[in-house]
C-alpha positions in Angstrom: 9.3 27.9 1.8 5.5 27.9 2.1 5.0 24.2 2.5 8.3 24.3 5.4 7.0 27.0 7.3 3.7 24.8 7.2 6.0 21.2 8.1 7.3 22.6 11.1 4.8 24.6 12.2 3.1 20.7 12.6 5.9 19.0 13.6 5.7 21.4 16.9 1.8 20.8 17.3 2.6 17.0 16.9 5.2 17.0 19.5 3.0 19.2 21.6 0.1 16.8 21.2 2.0 13.7 21.9 4.1 15.0 24.8 1.1 16.0 25.9 -1.3 12.8 25.7 0.9 10.2 24.9 -0.8 7.0 23.4 -3.9 8.4 23.0 -5.5 9.5 19.9 -9.0 11.3 19.5 -9.6 11.5 16.1 -12.8 13.5 15.3 -11.6 13.1 11.6 -9.2 11.5 9.6 -8.4 14.0 7.4 -8.7 16.6 7.7 -8.8 19.8 4.5 -6.8 23.3 5.3 -6.0 25.6 3.7 -2.6 28.0 2.7 -2.3 30.8 0.4 -5.3 29.5 -1.5 -3.7 26.1 -2.4 -5.2 22.5 0.4 -3.3 19.9 2.2 -3.9 16.9 3.4 -3.3 16.7 7.6 -3.8 13.3 9.3 -3.1 11.8 12.8 0.7 10.2 13.7 0.3 6.9 15.3 3.3 3.9 15.6 1.1 1.0 15.4 -1.7 1.9 13.1 -2.2 3.0 9.6 -5.5 3.6 8.5 -9.0 4.1 11.0 -12.0 5.0 9.0 -15.0 4.2 10.8 -18.5 5.8 8.2 -21.8 5.5 8.0 -24.5 5.7 6.4 -28.5 4.7 6.1 -31.2 3.6 3.3 -34.6 4.5 4.8 -34.4 4.4 8.1 -31.9 1.6 8.6 -28.1 2.1 9.1 -25.1 0.7 8.0 -22.4 1.6 10.2 -19.0 0.0 9.1 -14.9 0.8 10.3 -12.4 -0.5 8.7 -8.7 -0.8 10.8 -5.4 -1.5 9.2 -1.9 -1.9 11.2 1.0 -0.9 10.1 3.0 -4.1 10.9 2.0 -7.6 8.5 1.9 -8.9 12.7 0.1 -6.4 13.8 -2.6 -7.2 16.8 -6.6 -5.2 16.0 -8.7 -5.2 18.8 -11.7 -3.1 19.6 -15.6 -2.0 19.8 -17.4 0.1 17.4 -20.4 1.7 18.5 -23.6 3.0 17.3 -24.5 5.8 19.0 -27.4 8.0 18.8 -27.6 11.8 19.6 -30.6 12.7 22.3 -29.9 15.0 25.5 -27.7 16.8 23.9 -25.1 14.0 23.5 -23.6 11.1 21.8 -25.3 7.6 24.0 -24.3 4.3 22.5 -27.0 2.0 20.9 -25.9 -1.1 20.6 -21.8 -2.0 20.1 -19.9 -5.1 18.4 -16.7 -6.8 19.2 -13.6 -6.9 16.9 -10.8 -8.8 16.6 -7.8 -9.6 13.7 -4.3 -9.3 12.6 -3.3 -7.1 10.0 -6.5 -5.2 8.7 -10.2 -5.4 10.1 -12.8 -4.7 8.2 -16.1 -4.5 10.2 -19.9 -3.9 9.0 -23.7 -3.8 10.7 -27.1 -3.3 10.1 -29.4 -1.1 12.3 -33.2 -0.9 12.3 -32.4 2.9 13.2 -35.4 5.9 14.3 -36.5 7.7 12.0 -36.0 11.8 12.9 -32.6 10.9 14.9 -28.9 11.2 14.2 -26.2 8.2 14.0 -22.9 8.3 14.1 -20.2 5.1 14.5 -17.6 5.6 17.0 -14.1 3.2 17.1 -12.5 2.5 19.8 -9.1 0.5 18.7 -5.7 -0.7 20.0 -3.3 -1.8 17.9 -0.6 -3.4 18.6 -0.7 -1.6 22.6 -1.3 2.2 20.4 -4.9 3.3 21.7 -6.7 5.5 19.4 -10.6 6.4 19.5 -12.3 7.8 16.4 -15.6 9.1 15.0 -17.7 9.4 11.8 -19.3 11.8 10.9 -23.6 12.0 11.5 -26.6 10.4 9.3 -29.6 11.4 10.1 -33.1 9.5 9.2 
């Protein structure tokens, strides 16, 4: 019974968000774990054309490894966009460099970049899949 209540609330939130921001998604995290009465449930954004957007970042020493995986719901889904490496500076995120993304069905990109010690970085992706635009960011990584 409690799961049904959660579903109705999630559906109402989806409808309200969908009506106020059509075809635009700003996903801070792809999935979020929520707790209801001590039980955990996964909440994921709903897209029409996008199956998955997974930006990540890792580091070894001062070398950063930004990466992203994007998957269309259709096997012939057209994917295009940009992966950004951003650094936190002066109270906001600023683009350091970027790479173009293009493909059909799914796109995977992994790059390396020599960072600066003591700086916080993240990966951001802005992508269009079959005309549906989405934006997602990874967690941050300080080196």
